C-alpha positions in Angstrom: -30.1 -56.6 17.4 -32.6 -55.5 14.6 -32.9 -52.4 16.5 -29.2 -52.1 17.0 -28.4 -51.7 13.6 -30.6 -48.7 12.6 -29.8 -47.0 15.9 -26.2 -47.4 14.8 -27.0 -45.7 11.5 -28.9 -42.9 12.6 -26.0 -42.1 15.2 -23.5 -42.1 12.5 -25.6 -40.1 10.0 -26.2 -37.5 12.9 -22.3 -37.4 13.6 -21.6 -36.9 10.0 -24.2 -33.8 9.7 -22.8 -32.2 13.0 -19.2 -32.4 11.7 -20.3 -30.8 8.4 -22.0 -28.3 10.2 -19.0 -27.5 12.5 -16.7 -27.4 9.3 -19.0 -24.9 7.5 -19.3 -22.6 10.9 -15.2 -22.8 11.0 -15.0 -21.7 7.3 -17.8 -18.8 7.7 -15.7 -17.2 10.9 -12.5 -17.9 8.9 -13.9 -15.8 5.9 -15.3 -13.1 8.6 -11.7 -12.7 10.0 -10.1 -12.6 6.6 -12.8 -9.7 5.7 -12.1 -7.7 8.8 -8.4 -8.1 8.4 -8.7 -6.9 4.7 -11.0 -3.9 5.8 -8.4 -3.1 8.5 -5.5 -3.2 6.1 -7.7 -0.8 3.7 -8.7 1.5 6.2 -5.1 1.9 7.5 -3.7 2.8 4.1 -6.5 4.9 3.1 -4.7 8.0 4.3 -2.1 8.0 1.4 -4.7 8.4 -1.2 -4.5 11.9 -2.7 -2.1 14.1 -4.7 1.2 15.3 -3.5 3.6 18.2 -4.6 7.6 18.9 -3.9 9.6 21.1 -5.7 13.1 22.1 -5.4 16.2 23.6 -6.8 19.8 22.7 -6.6 22.6 25.0 -6.3 23.0 25.9 -10.0 19.1 26.3 -9.6 18.0 23.5 -11.5 14.4 22.9 -10.3 12.8 19.4 -10.1 9.2 19.0 -9.3 7.3 15.9 -8.3 3.8 15.4 -9.0 2.7 12.1 -7.2 -0.8 10.7 -7.4 -1.8 7.8 -5.1 -5.2 6.4 -5.9 -4.1 3.1 -3.8 -0.9 1.7 -3.1 -1.2 -0.4 -6.1 -2.2 2.6 -8.4 0.3 5.4 -8.4 1.5 7.7 -11.2 4.4 10.0 -10.8 5.2 13.2 -13.2 8.6 14.4 -12.4 9.9 17.5 -14.5 13.4 18.3 -14.4 14.7 21.7 -16.1 11.5 21.8 -18.3 11.3 18.1 -19.4 8.7 15.8 -17.8 8.8 12.0 -17.5 5.5 10.4 -16.6 5.4 7.1 -14.6 2.2 5.4 -14.1 0.8 1.9 -12.9 3.4 1.9 -10.3 2.9 -0.1 -7.0 4.4 0.7 -3.7 5.8 -1.2 -0.8 4.9 -0.5 2.9 8.3 -0.2 4.8 6.1 0.4 7.9 2.7 1.5 8.7 3.9 5.4 8.0 6.2 4.9 5.3 6.1 3.5 1.6 8.6 2.9 -1.2 7.8 3.7 -4.7 10.3 2.4 -7.6 9.5 4.3 -10.7 12.4 3.9 -12.6 13.8 0.2 -13.1 16.6 1.7 -15.4 18.6 2.9 -12.4 18.9 1.4 -9.3 20.3 4.4 -7.5 17.9 7.3 -9.0 14.5 5.5 -9.5 13.4 4.8 -5.9 11.5 7.4 -3.5 9.8 7.2 -0.2 7.2 8.9 1.4 6.5 9.1 5.0 3.8 10.3 7.0 4.5 11.9 10.9 1.2 13.2 12.3 -0.4 15.2 9.9 3.1 15.8 7.7 4.4 14.3 4.8 7.7 13.9 3.7 9.6 12.5 0.5 13.1 11.0 0.6 15.3 8.8 -1.7 18.2 8.8 -3.9 17.0 11.6 -6.3 16.3 14.0 -3.4 19.8 14.0 -2.0 21.1 14.8 -5.5 18.7 17.4 -5.8 19.6 19.2 -2.5 22.9 17.5 -1.2 23.1 17.5 2.7 19.4 17.0 3.5 17.8 13.8 2.4 14.3 14.1 3.6 12.2 17.1 2.4 8.6 18.2 3.2 6.1 17.0 0.9 2.6 18.8 0.2 -0.5 16.9 0.2 -2.4 18.9 -1.8 -5.8 16.7 -2.3 -6.9 14.1 -0.1 -9.6 11.7 -1.6 
């Protein structure tokens, strides 16, 4: 009986240590998997980084120019020049519509005029949104020139 109690205690301690080691392994694996997913998402959105340019004139020859800088999907700036007046929007965030299209809301004051979409198709980029429709009625998606890749 004297030998049984120490044997039970040793078994309990060994089981407890084994359980802690197993939990630690799970935490390490979960951390590694989370890092891999995070790296994959980052690599899949890096192609958005860069500077973009778009300009169009309406029927009255009023020109609108969009200069967009995307440092990351959480750090975007847009300069919009309409009839010689430039409005600057910074610290913007995008929403992923899908893996090839993002939505950028740059002006909260107007639901219908403050949203643009940028879409990637192969090596081509396109801009669309409510302002683009008003710039060039009848064509709601226009080519967007990526002028600088990061």
